[in-house]
C-alpha positions as CSV (number, residue, x, y, z in Angstrom):
1,M,-25.4,10.6,8.9
2,I,-25.4,7.9,6.4
3,R,-28.7,6.2,5.8
4,W,-28.0,2.6,4.3
5,K,-29.5,1.3,1.6
6,S,-31.5,-1.9,1.0
7,W,-28.8,-4.9,0.5
8,I,-28.0,-6.8,-2.7
9,A,-30.0,-10.0,-3.1
10,S,-28.0,-12.9,-2.1
11,S,-28.8,-15.0,-5.0
12,F,-26.4,-12.6,-6.9
13,W,-23.5,-15.1,-6.0
14,T,-25.0,-18.2,-7.3
15,V,-24.9,-16.5,-10.5
16,W,-21.6,-15.2,-9.8
17,R,-20.2,-18.7,-9.7
18,R,-20.4,-18.7,-13.6
19,R,-17.7,-16.0,-13.2
20,I,-19.5,-13.5,-15.5
21,A,-20.1,-11.1,-12.4
22,V,-20.4,-8.1,-14.5
23,A,-22.6,-9.1,-17.4
24,L,-24.9,-10.4,-15.0
25,F,-25.2,-7.4,-13.2
26,G,-28.7,-6.7,-15.0
27,L,-30.1,-9.5,-13.0
28,L,-29.2,-7.8,-9.8
29,V,-30.5,-4.3,-10.4
30,G,-33.4,-5.0,-12.7
31,T,-33.9,-5.6,-16.5
32,S,-31.4,-4.9,-19.0
33,G,-33.2,-1.7,-20.3
34,V,-31.8,0.0,-17.3
35,A,-29.7,3.3,-17.8
36,Q,-26.0,2.3,-16.8
37,T,-25.2,3.0,-13.3
38,E,-21.9,5.3,-13.1
39,V,-19.2,4.6,-10.7
40,T,-16.5,7.4,-10.0
41,F,-13.4,5.8,-9.0
42,W,-10.9,7.7,-7.1
43,H,-7.2,6.3,-7.2
44,S,-3.7,7.3,-6.4
45,M,-1.8,4.7,-8.9
46,D,0.2,7.1,-10.7
47,S,3.0,4.8,-11.8
48,A,0.2,2.3,-13.1
49,V,-2.3,4.8,-14.3
50,E,-2.1,3.0,-17.9
51,T,-3.0,-0.3,-16.4
52,V,-5.7,1.2,-14.3
53,D,-7.3,2.8,-17.5
54,A,-6.9,0.0,-19.6
55,L,-8.6,-2.6,-17.1
56,V,-11.3,-0.3,-16.7
57,E,-11.7,0.3,-20.3
58,A,-12.0,-3.6,-20.7
59,F,-14.7,-3.3,-17.8
60,N,-16.9,-1.0,-19.6
61,A,-16.6,-2.9,-22.8
62,S,-17.4,-6.1,-21.4
63,Q,-21.1,-5.2,-20.7
64,D,-23.6,-2.5,-20.8
65,E,-25.0,-2.3,-17.3
66,V,-22.2,-0.1,-15.2
67,R,-19.8,2.3,-16.5
68,V,-16.5,3.2,-14.1
69,D,-15.0,6.8,-14.5
70,A,-11.5,6.3,-13.1
71,R,-9.8,9.2,-11.8
72,F,-6.2,9.7,-10.7
73,I,-6.4,12.2,-8.2
74,G,-2.6,12.4,-6.6
75,S,-0.8,10.6,-4.1
76,Y,-2.2,8.8,-1.2
77,A,-1.9,11.9,0.8
78,E,-3.2,14.4,-1.8
79,A,-6.3,11.9,-2.2
80,Q,-6.9,11.8,1.2
81,T,-7.0,15.9,1.2
82,R,-9.4,15.7,-1.7
83,L,-11.5,13.0,-0.1
84,L,-11.9,15.1,2.9
85,A,-13.1,18.1,1.1
86,A,-15.7,16.0,-0.7
87,Y,-17.2,14.3,2.3
88,G,-21.0,14.5,2.0
89,S,-21.0,16.4,-1.3
90,A,-21.9,15.8,-4.9
91,D,-18.0,15.6,-5.4
92,E,-17.4,12.6,-3.4
93,P,-16.6,9.3,-5.4
94,V,-18.6,6.0,-5.2
95,L,-15.5,4.1,-4.8
96,F,-12.3,5.1,-3.5
97,Q,-8.8,3.6,-3.0
98,A,-8.0,4.2,0.8
99,E,-4.5,3.9,1.7
100,I,-4.4,1.4,4.8
101,A,-3.3,3.5,7.6
102,F,-6.2,5.9,6.3
103,F,-9.0,3.0,6.3
104,P,-9.4,2.5,9.9
105,R,-10.1,6.3,10.2
106,L,-13.1,6.5,7.6
107,V,-14.6,3.6,9.1
108,A,-14.3,4.8,12.8
109,E,-16.0,8.2,10.9
110,G,-18.9,6.1,9.5
111,A,-17.8,7.5,6.2
112,V,-17.7,4.3,4.4
113,Q,-20.5,1.5,3.9
114,P,-20.2,-1.7,5.0
115,L,-20.5,-4.4,2.5
116,T,-20.8,-7.4,4.8
117,S,-23.9,-8.7,3.0
118,L,-22.0,-8.8,-0.1
119,T,-19.0,-10.4,0.6
120,N,-21.0,-13.0,2.7
121,G,-22.3,-14.3,-0.3
122,L,-18.9,-15.4,-2.1
123,P,-18.2,-18.7,-2.6
124,A,-16.1,-20.3,0.1
125,D,-13.8,-21.2,-2.7
126,V,-13.3,-17.8,-3.6
127,V,-13.1,-16.4,-0.3
128,N,-10.2,-19.2,0.4
129,D,-8.5,-18.0,-2.5
130,F,-7.4,-14.9,-1.2
131,V,-4.2,-14.6,0.8
132,P,-5.9,-14.5,4.4
133,G,-4.2,-11.8,6.0
134,L,-4.9,-9.4,2.9
135,W,-8.7,-11.0,2.8
136,A,-8.8,-10.1,6.7
137,Y,-7.7,-6.5,6.4
138,G,-11.0,-5.2,5.1
139,E,-12.6,-6.3,8.3
140,L,-13.1,-3.9,11.5
141,D,-15.2,-4.8,14.4
142,G,-17.1,-7.4,13.0
143,E,-18.2,-5.7,9.4
144,R,-16.5,-5.8,6.1
145,Y,-15.7,-2.3,5.0
146,G,-12.7,-2.9,2.4
147,L,-12.2,-4.8,-0.8
148,P,-8.4,-6.0,-1.4
149,W,-6.8,-4.9,-4.9
150,N,-3.3,-3.4,-4.3
151,S,-1.4,-4.9,-1.5
152,S,2.4,-4.6,-0.8
153,T,5.4,-4.8,1.4
154,P,8.8,-2.6,1.4
155,V,11.6,-4.3,-0.2
156,M,15.3,-3.1,-0.4
157,Y,16.8,-2.0,-4.0
158,W,20.0,-1.8,-4.9
159,N,22.3,-0.8,-7.9
160,V,23.8,-4.5,-9.0
161,D,26.6,-3.3,-10.8
162,A,27.7,-1.0,-7.8
163,L,27.5,-4.0,-5.3
164,R,29.4,-6.1,-7.7
165,R,32.4,-3.6,-8.1
166,A,32.6,-3.2,-4.4
167,G,32.3,-6.9,-3.7
168,V,29.7,-7.0,-1.5
169,E,26.5,-9.1,-1.3
170,P,22.9,-7.8,-0.5
171,P,22.7,-7.4,3.2
172,T,20.1,-9.6,5.3
173,T,20.7,-8.2,8.6
174,W,21.2,-4.4,9.9
175,E,24.6,-5.0,11.1
176,A,25.7,-5.9,7.5
177,F,23.5,-3.5,5.8
178,E,25.1,-0.9,7.9
179,A,28.6,-2.2,6.6
180,T,27.6,-2.4,3.1
181,V,26.4,1.1,3.0
182,D,29.6,2.4,4.3
183,A,31.5,0.3,1.7
184,L,29.3,1.5,-1.2
185,T,29.8,5.3,-0.3
186,S,32.5,7.3,-2.2
187,R,32.9,10.7,-3.3
188,Q,30.6,10.1,-6.0
189,A,27.7,8.2,-4.5
190,Q,26.2,7.8,-1.2
191,G,25.4,4.4,-0.2
192,F,21.9,4.7,1.0
193,V,19.0,7.0,0.1
194,F,15.9,7.2,2.7
195,V,12.8,8.7,2.1
196,G,11.3,9.8,5.3
197,D,8.1,8.4,5.2
198,S,6.6,6.8,8.4
199,W,6.0,3.3,6.6
200,L,9.5,3.0,6.0
201,F,10.4,3.8,9.4
202,E,7.7,1.4,10.6
203,M,9.3,-1.2,8.6
204,M,12.8,-0.5,10.3
205,V,11.2,-0.7,13.5
206,L,9.4,-4.0,12.9
207,S,12.1,-5.7,11.1
208,L,14.0,-5.1,14.3
209,G,11.3,-7.0,16.4
210,G,9.5,-3.7,17.7
211,R,6.1,-2.4,17.1
212,L,4.8,1.2,17.0
213,V,1.6,0.5,18.8
214,D,1.1,-2.5,21.1
215,E,-1.7,-4.8,21.2
216,N,-3.9,-2.7,23.2
217,G,-3.7,0.5,20.8
218,V,-1.1,2.1,22.9
219,P,1.7,4.0,20.9
220,T,4.9,2.9,21.4
221,L,7.1,5.3,19.3
222,D,9.9,5.5,22.0
223,S,10.8,2.0,22.2
224,A,14.4,0.4,22.1
225,E,13.9,-0.8,18.6
226,A,12.5,2.6,17.2
227,L,16.0,4.3,19.1
228,R,17.8,1.8,17.4
229,A,16.4,2.5,14.0
230,L,16.7,6.2,14.1
231,T,20.0,6.4,15.8
232,L,21.4,4.1,13.0
233,L,19.8,6.5,10.4
234,D,21.3,9.4,12.2
235,E,24.6,7.8,12.4
236,L,24.9,7.0,8.5
237,E,23.5,10.6,7.6
238,A,26.4,12.3,9.9
239,R,29.0,9.9,8.3
240,G,27.6,11.0,4.8
241,S,26.7,7.5,3.9
242,L,22.9,8.4,3.7
243,A,21.0,10.8,1.6
244,F,17.8,12.0,3.3
245,F,14.5,13.2,1.8
246,G,11.3,14.1,3.4
247,A,8.1,12.0,2.8
248,N,7.1,14.2,-0.1
249,E,10.3,14.0,-1.8
250,S,10.2,10.6,-3.4
251,T,10.8,11.7,-7.0
252,P,14.1,13.4,-6.3
253,A,15.0,10.5,-4.2
254,I,14.2,8.0,-7.1
255,L,16.4,10.3,-9.7
256,G,19.3,10.2,-7.1
257,F,19.1,6.5,-7.5
258,V,18.8,6.2,-11.0
259,R,21.6,8.6,-11.6
260,T,24.0,6.5,-9.5
261,R,24.2,9.2,-6.7
262,S,23.0,6.7,-4.5
263,L,23.0,2.8,-4.6
264,M,20.7,1.3,-2.1
265,A,17.0,2.3,-1.2
266,F,14.0,1.1,0.4
267,A,10.7,1.6,-1.1
268,S,7.5,-0.6,-2.0
269,I,7.5,-3.1,-4.6
270,A,5.3,-1.1,-6.4
271,N,7.9,1.6,-6.9
272,W,9.7,-0.4,-9.4
273,P,7.6,1.0,-12.3
274,D,8.6,4.5,-11.1
275,I,12.2,3.5,-11.8
276,R,11.3,1.9,-15.2
277,R,10.1,5.3,-16.4
278,F,13.8,6.6,-16.6
279,S,16.7,5.5,-18.6
280,V,18.7,3.1,-16.1
281,A,22.2,2.6,-17.0
282,F,22.8,-0.3,-14.4
283,D,21.4,-3.3,-13.2
284,V,18.6,-2.8,-10.8
285,T,16.8,-5.6,-8.4
286,A,15.1,-5.8,-5.4
287,G,15.0,-8.4,-2.3
288,P,14.1,-8.8,1.5
289,V,14.9,-6.3,3.9
290,P,17.2,-6.8,6.4
291,M,15.6,-8.8,9.3
292,A,16.4,-9.1,13.2
293,P,15.3,-12.9,14.7
294,G,11.4,-12.1,15.3
295,G,11.2,-9.2,12.7
296,A,8.3,-8.6,10.4
297,V,7.5,-5.9,7.6
298,P,4.1,-3.9,7.4
299,L,1.6,-4.4,4.8
300,G,1.3,-1.4,2.5
301,G,-1.2,-0.7,-0.4
302,A,-5.0,0.3,-0.1
303,Q,-8.4,-1.1,0.4
304,L,-11.4,-0.2,-1.8
305,V,-14.3,1.3,-0.1
306,V,-17.6,2.4,-1.1
307,M,-18.6,5.9,0.0
308,G,-21.4,7.1,2.5
309,N,-23.2,8.8,-0.3
310,A,-23.3,5.9,-2.9
311,T,-26.6,5.0,-3.5
312,A,-27.7,1.1,-3.4
313,E,-27.4,0.9,-7.3
314,E,-24.0,2.5,-7.1
315,R,-22.7,0.2,-4.3
316,D,-23.7,-2.9,-6.0
317,A,-22.2,-1.5,-9.2
318,A,-19.1,-1.1,-7.4
319,F,-18.9,-4.2,-6.0
320,A,-19.6,-5.9,-9.5
321,F,-16.6,-3.8,-10.9
322,W,-14.3,-5.1,-8.0
323,S,-15.6,-8.4,-8.5
324,W,-14.3,-8.4,-12.1
325,L,-10.9,-6.9,-11.1
326,A,-10.6,-9.7,-8.5
327,E,-10.6,-12.6,-11.5
328,P,-7.5,-14.1,-11.6
329,E,-7.0,-12.8,-15.3
330,Q,-7.4,-9.4,-14.3
331,L,-5.4,-9.7,-11.3
332,A,-2.6,-10.9,-13.4
333,T,-2.7,-8.4,-15.6
334,W,-2.6,-5.6,-12.5
335,V,0.3,-7.2,-10.8
336,E,2.4,-7.4,-14.4
337,G,1.6,-3.5,-14.8
338,S,1.9,-2.5,-11.1
339,Y,4.3,-5.0,-9.3
340,Y,1.9,-5.3,-6.6
341,I,1.3,-8.5,-4.4
342,P,-1.2,-11.1,-6.1
343,V,-4.2,-11.0,-3.4
344,R,-5.1,-14.6,-4.5
345,H,-3.3,-17.9,-4.6
346,S,-4.7,-18.9,-7.9
347,V,-3.2,-15.8,-9.6
348,V,0.8,-16.7,-8.5
349,P,0.9,-19.5,-11.1
350,L,-0.4,-17.1,-14.1
351,L,2.9,-14.6,-13.1
352,D,5.5,-17.6,-13.6
353,A,7.0,-15.8,-16.3
354,F,6.7,-12.6,-15.2
355,Y,8.5,-13.6,-11.8
356,A,11.1,-15.6,-13.9
357,E,12.2,-12.7,-15.8
358,D,13.5,-11.3,-12.9
359,P,13.2,-12.9,-9.3
360,G,13.5,-9.7,-7.6
361,R,9.8,-8.9,-8.8
362,A,8.9,-11.4,-6.2
363,A,10.7,-9.9,-3.3
364,A,7.8,-8.7,-1.4
365,L,5.9,-11.7,-2.2
366,S,8.4,-13.9,-0.3
367,Q,8.1,-11.5,2.7
368,L,4.3,-12.2,3.1
369,E,4.5,-14.3,5.8
370,L,6.4,-11.9,7.7
371,A,3.8,-9.0,7.1
372,I,1.6,-7.8,9.4
373,P,-1.3,-5.0,9.3
374,R,-0.3,-1.4,10.1
375,P,-1.7,-0.2,13.5
376,R,-5.5,-0.5,13.3
377,I,-6.5,2.5,15.2
378,P,-7.9,5.7,13.7
379,E,-5.4,7.7,15.4
380,F,-2.7,6.3,13.5
381,D,-3.8,8.4,10.6
382,A,-2.1,11.4,12.4
383,M,0.6,9.6,14.1
384,R,2.1,9.2,10.7
385,G,2.5,12.9,10.3
386,I,4.0,12.9,13.7
387,L,6.5,10.3,12.4
388,D,7.4,12.0,9.2
389,E,8.3,15.4,11.2
390,M,10.3,13.4,13.9
391,M,12.5,11.8,11.2
392,E,12.8,15.6,9.4
393,R,13.8,17.0,13.0
394,V,16.7,14.4,13.6
395,L,18.1,14.0,10.2
396,R,18.1,17.7,9.1
397,G,20.3,17.6,12.1
398,R,17.9,19.9,14.5
399,T,17.5,17.4,17.5
400,S,18.5,14.1,18.9
401,P,17.0,10.5,18.3
402,E,16.1,10.5,21.8
403,D,14.4,13.8,22.3
404,A,12.8,13.4,19.0
405,L,11.0,10.0,20.0
406,A,10.1,11.7,23.5
407,E,8.2,14.0,21.9
408,A,6.9,12.0,19.3
409,Q,5.4,9.5,22.0
410,R,4.0,12.6,23.9
411,Q,2.2,13.7,20.7
412,A,0.9,10.2,20.0
413,L,-0.6,9.6,23.3
414,A,-2.2,13.1,23.3
415,E,-3.8,11.7,19.6
416,V,-5.0,8.6,21.4
417,N,-6.5,10.2,24.8
418,R,-8.1,13.3,23.0
C-alpha cells in the first residue's frame, strides 16, 4: 500500500505568483544548500523527443534544486507494459505520462498519488486559464491525480494535390467521406488508410452520435452507431478503397501515406511531426473529422502523474517541474514542437504565427468544443484491446461486423462485471 507523505506548504503558491516556481523550489523543500532532488520522468513522445529534451535541459539549467531525468520508453502501450513491470520497485519513475485511457486504471489501483493539496493552492487566474475540460480530466472521485500537458483530438489528413486533381473537396460528413474515398481510389492508390486503433474507432462512433460506454459505465459496443462505423470500414475495404493496418502498424501506415499509396487518413494532430520526418512530395494538411448532427470527438493525449513510491520531496519537485512546463512560454514551445493542443487559453495568442503558417495545424483546436473524455472507467483499458482485436477480425475478412460487435460487447461486459 502507498503511504502518503506530508503535503506541500500552501504558502508555495503565494510565491508562485511571481512566476518563478522552479527557482523558488528551495523555499519549499528547505535551504538552498540541500542536494538536488532527482525526478525520473518516463514519457512516450517519440515524435517530439527533441522538444522534450530541450525543455528538460532548459528547466535543469534554470535552477539548481531539481534535476529532471527524462526517458523516452516507447509508445503508450510499451510504456504501460514497462510501468506495470516496475510497480513498487526501485525502477518505478517519479513522474509518468499516463495515456488518458490508462489513467483511470492507475487511479483505481492506488498506483498514483493525489495532488489535490498542491493544485488547490494554484491562483484562481491560473486555474481559470486552463481549458476547462482539459483541466477537469485529471480529477477522479473528487481528487486531483493528473496534470495536463499534452492533449489532442483526432483529425483528418489528406493529400492536397490528390484531392485537387480529383476535383473533390475535403469531406465534412460521412456520406461525403465515403464518396470521396471511392473517387480517390485507383490502381495506383487507395483513397483511405486506417489504423485499427480503438481511439480512431471511438472517434467514428462518437462523430456519428454514439458512445462506447453509457453514462452509467455500461459498455455499448454493439450500438447502431458502432455497427454503422464498422460496416463502413468493412465495405470500403471490400471495395479496395481502404488500406487497413493493425493497431501496432502505424509506421507502415504513415509510409503508405507519404508514398502516395493512400491519400487520406485519420490520426492525432500530434502525428503531423511523424509525417514531417519524411520527404513528402505533395502538400499535406489536416482538418476536422466528418461529423453527424450531435456528434463528438474523443480527447487524446495523457496526464502527468506522480507515482506512489515517490517521496514527498520527489513529488514536490515533480510538481515544480510541471508548473514550469505549464507556463505559457514553455507551452508555446511545446505546441510548436509537438502540434498538441495548447492546454491554456493564454498560449493561443503566442501561436498566431505558427497557426497562420498552415491553418491545418489548428484542426484539433477547432474541434475542442466537440471533444469529450474517453470512458473514465478502469475497465476501459482492457476494452481497448477488445476493440483492436474486433477490427482485426472484421477487416482481415474473418468475421462480420455484427458478429464481431456482439462478441466484443460480451467481452466488455465480462470485464466490467468481473
